[in-house]
N, C-alpha and C positions, 0 to 999 in steps of 0.2 A: 551769073554774069557779074563782072566787077568793073566799077568805074574808079579810076585812080584820081579821086578828088575828095576833098574834105567838105562836109556839109555843115553850114553855119545857119542855124534855124533861130531867127530872132526878128522882132519887129524892126523896121528900118530905123526908128528913132533910137534904138539901143546899139546900133552897129558902129557908130562913129568912134567911140572911145577905143574900140578894139580892132578897127579895120587894119591898121598898120601892123598890129601884133599878129593877126591871123595871116596877113600877107607875108610877114617875116618868117613864117614856118616853112617857107620854100616849097610848098605843095599847092597845086591848083585847088580852088575852093568854089563851091556853089552856094549862093545865098537863097534860103527859103524863108517864107513869112508865116506859114500856118502849120498846125499839126497835121491837117489833111494833106498838105503838100509833102510833108515829111513822110507820112505813112505811104502815100502813093509812090514817092520817089524810091523808097527803100523796099518796096514789095518784092522786087527781084534783084535790086542792086545792093552791093555791099560797099559803102564808101570807105575811104581810108580812116576817117574818124568823124565824130559828130560833136559839134558844140551846140548845146541846147539852152536857150534862154528860158528862165523860169516862168516868164510870162506866157510862153507857149504851153507849158504843162498846165498852168492855171486856167488857160482858156478851154481846156477839156478836162476839167476837174473830175468829171464822172468816170474818166479813164485813168489808169496808171500808165501814162504814156511810155515811161522808161521801161517798165516791166513788159509792156506790150512789144516794144522793140526787141528786147532780149529774148522773147519767146520765139522770134524768128531765127531759125537755125543759122542762117548766113550772117546774122548780126550778133551772135552770141559773144564773139571775141572782139567786136569793133570797139576801139577806144571811144568813150563818151564822157564829155565834160559838161557840167551844168554851170551856168552863170546865173546868179540871182542876188537878191537883197541880203542874203545871209540869214543868220538865226539858226539855233540848234535844231528846231523842228524841221525846217526846210532842208537843212544839211543832212539830217538823219534820214528823212524820207527819200531823198535822192539817192543816197548811198545804199539804202536798204532795197531800193527798186532795181539797182544794178549799175548806177553811174560809177565811173572810176574816180572822178573828182568833183567836188562842189566848190566853186570859187565865187567870192563876193564881187559885186560891181566895183568895189574899191580896190580890187587887185591891180597891181602895177601891170600895164600891158606887156612889158618884156617878160614877166613871169608866166603869163599865159603862153607866150611863144615857147618858153622853155618847157612848160608842162606838155604842150602839144607835141613838140619835137621828141620829148622823152617817151611819151606814150606811143608815138608812131614807131620809134626805134625799138621799143620793147615788143610791140606787136609784130614788127618785121622779124625780129629774132624768134618769137614764138611761132610765127608762121613757117619760118625755115625749119624749126625743130619739128613741127607737126608734119611738114613735108618729108623730112628725113625719117621720122617714125613710120609714116605711111609707106615709104619705099622699103624700109626695113621689114615691115609686115608682109609686103608683097614678096620680098626676097625669101622670107621665112616660109611663106606658103609654097613658093616655087621649090624651095629646098626640100620641104617635107614631101611634096609630090614626087620629086625626083628620087628621094630616098625610098618612097613607097614602091615606085616603079622598079628601082634597083633591087629591093628586097623581093618583090614578086618574081622578077626575072631569075634571081639567084635561087629562090625556092623552087621554081619550075625546073631549072636546069639541073640542080642537085637531085631533086626528086626523080627526074627522068634518068639520071646517071646510076641510081642505086640498082635498078634491075639488071642492066648489062654487066655491072661490076659483080653482082651476086652470081650471074650466069658464068662469068669468067672464073670466079672462085670455085664454082662447082666443077667446071671442066678441069681446072688445075688439080683439085682434090682427086678427081677420077684418074687423071694422069699419074699422080703420085702413087695411088693404089696399084696401078698397072706396073709401075717401075720398081715396086717393092720386091718383085721376084726377078731373078736373073742378074747378070752382071751389069754394072753401070760404068762402063769404061769411058764414057763421054761426060760423066758428071751430070747427067740429066736430072737426077733427084735434087741435087743442090740448086740447079737452075730453076726447076719447077717450084721448089720450096721458097726460093727467093721471090719468084713471080707471085706466088700465093701470098707471101708476107706483104708485098707491095700492094696487091689488090685489097688485102685486109686493111691496110693503112688508108687506102682511098675510101673504102666502105665506112670506116670509122670517122673519117673526115666528113663525109657526106652526112652521116647520122648526127654528128656534132653540130654542123651548120644548120640542119633542119631543126634540131632540138633546141638550139639557142634561140632561134626565132620563136618556137613554140613556148619556151619559157618566158620570153619577153612579152608575148601576147597573152600569157595566162591560159594557154590551151594544152599545156603539157599535163598528162595524167599525174595525179598526186594522191596517193592513198597510203598514209602512214599506218603502220601496225607494228606489233612487237616482233623483232628479229631475235630469234632464240640463240643464234651463234654467229657472232661477228667473225670468228675464225673461219667458219665454213663459208661465209659470204666473201671473205677476202680471198679464199682459195678459188672460188668461182670467178671472182674478178681477175685474178692472176691468170686463170685459164682463158680469159677473153683476150689476153695479150699474146701475140706470136713471139715466142722466145727461141724458136727452133734453131736459128742461125746465130743468135746473139745471146748465148747462155750467160746467166747471171747467178750469183750466189744470193739466194733469197732467204731471209729469216723473218720470223714473226713472233711477237710477244703481245698477247692480249690479256690484260689483267682480268681476274674472275669477275670483278664488279662491272666490267665493260663488255662482257660477252653478250648481254641481253640489252638491246637498245630499242627505242621506239622511233622508227623512221620509215620512209618509203624504201623498201628493199631494192626495187629496180633502180631508183635514182642513186641510192648509196652504192650499189654495185658498179654503176656507170662512173661515179666519182672515183672510186678506188681503181677501176680499170684504167681510167684516163691518167691518174697519178702514177700507176705502175708503168703505163706506156711511156709517159713522160720521162720516168727514171731510166727506162731502157734506151730511149732515144739519146740521152745525154750521158751515157756511160759506155765504156768499151767492154768487149767480151771478157768475162771473168770479174767484172765489177760487182759491187754489193748493193743490194736493195733490201731495206729493212722496214718492216711494217710494225707499228705499235698502236695500242689502244688502251686508254686508262680513263678513270673518272677524276675530274677536277672541279670541285665545287658543285655548281648546278648544271654542269655540262659533261659530256663525254668528249675526250680529245682523241683524234685519230691522226696518225702521221705516217708519211712515206719518205724515207731518207735514201739518198744515193750518194756515192762517192765519185760522181762524175765531174764535168767541167765547171759547174757552178754558174751563178748568174751575177753579172755586174750590178753593183749597188744602184746605179742610175736606172736600171731596167726593172728592179724589183717592185717599184710602186705601180707600174703599168703592165705587169706581166699577165694580169688576168683580163686585160682588155683585148677584145677580138682584133686581130690583124696588127696590133701595135707592137707586140713582141715577136715580130716575124724575123726569124733567123735560121741559119743552117745548123743542123745538129752535127755531132761528131761523125755521123755516118753520111754527111752531105745530103741529108734529107731536109727539105724546106718545112719549117714548123710555123704554122699560122697562128698558134696560140688559141685556136678555137676550142680545143679540149679543156684548157684551163678556164676559159670563159664559161663553158658549160658547168664546170665544177663550182665556180663562184655562184652562178645563178641557182644551182641545185642546193648548195649549202645554205644560201640565204633564204631559199624557199622553206627550209626547215627551221629558220630563225637562228642559224649559226653564223659563223664567220670563218674565213679562210685566209691564210697568209703564208709567206715563205721566209725562211732564214737560209742564207747562202753566202759562201765566199768563193771567189773565183779560184779554181784549181783544187777546191776541197769539198765540192759536192753541195747538195741542196737538201733541205728538209721542208716538206710541205705539211702544214698543220691545218686541220679544220675541226670545228666543234659541232656537236649535235646536242641541243638542250635536253635535259632529263625529261621534260614534258613539252610537247609540241602542241600549240593550239590547233583544234580541228579547223580545216579550211572552211571558209564561208561558202554557203551555197548562193547561187545567183539571186535567189529571192530574199535572202536574209536582209534584215533592216539594220543599218549601222546607226547607232546612237552616239552622238558626240555631246 
């Protein structure tokens, strides 16, 4: 509970010189005469400010009256001015206990008015700032909760979509097998193959959304080990990309010193598959996709280059952020950027970095590094020493 009044705690004989000064502060005030009255009045009330005469503190010398007031949570920020006879010892004691100012009895009354007005103005500004910060924290909590609900809903929906999509793909594969024999005068094979490719795209998108969440939460399996052939791994990753209707010229050069790397093979395969798929989406039939791997200093560098549409310079800084680089591909397919987000998280999990170099109309090259030695992941019970 708050009373909009200033408390002036002083013996009646000490009030006369400053009565007009206190009245000139333009706020209502209440006069109290003893420490007991002050402690009782402020037990639950927070005044606008307190002017405390030193005689009152001396009357209860067994107590540190100012410190006692400050220990009350609702009075911690209340402006408090002490009036007294002066002297270094009294001045120091009052400020050490928590007073904002210590003024001598010989202070000009109009200065007291200015000090009171200044402290009140500062406290109002501080109170407004504290209120704004409190509202901001409430907004942040509400935002975090809404994000959690949104993420949980997305996870649930995407997780539930994976099974029917996989079933559709199985049926399409079976239908493709059936149409391999006999004539295809209606072009069913092409239509079924196109449907299968689109279903594969949906399945990859669902997997990327789920795995981006798992990476951010730290629940994604991570088991680095020696990969004996990066060339073989890149061929497996390329096989994960559906190129049946959008044929590309693919080349690969892996330097001998970069064939054997230490990484999580499943994550590295997914990174390469996403980069190959990205190259396919942004090039036309007959375009070129080039994979390279080499050693540079204390890291292996792997790259995937295409000669497609390229990426505008203003988009390159945010292309790895989920949903920020949302755009249509050359084939009028909507690209959420989730695959590149997964790549970024997976590469950073290995202690590497990923970036792109591109010019509009001249294609793009995505680079990422894998350190020569990757620290073993910490177990949940490991002790971190700093």
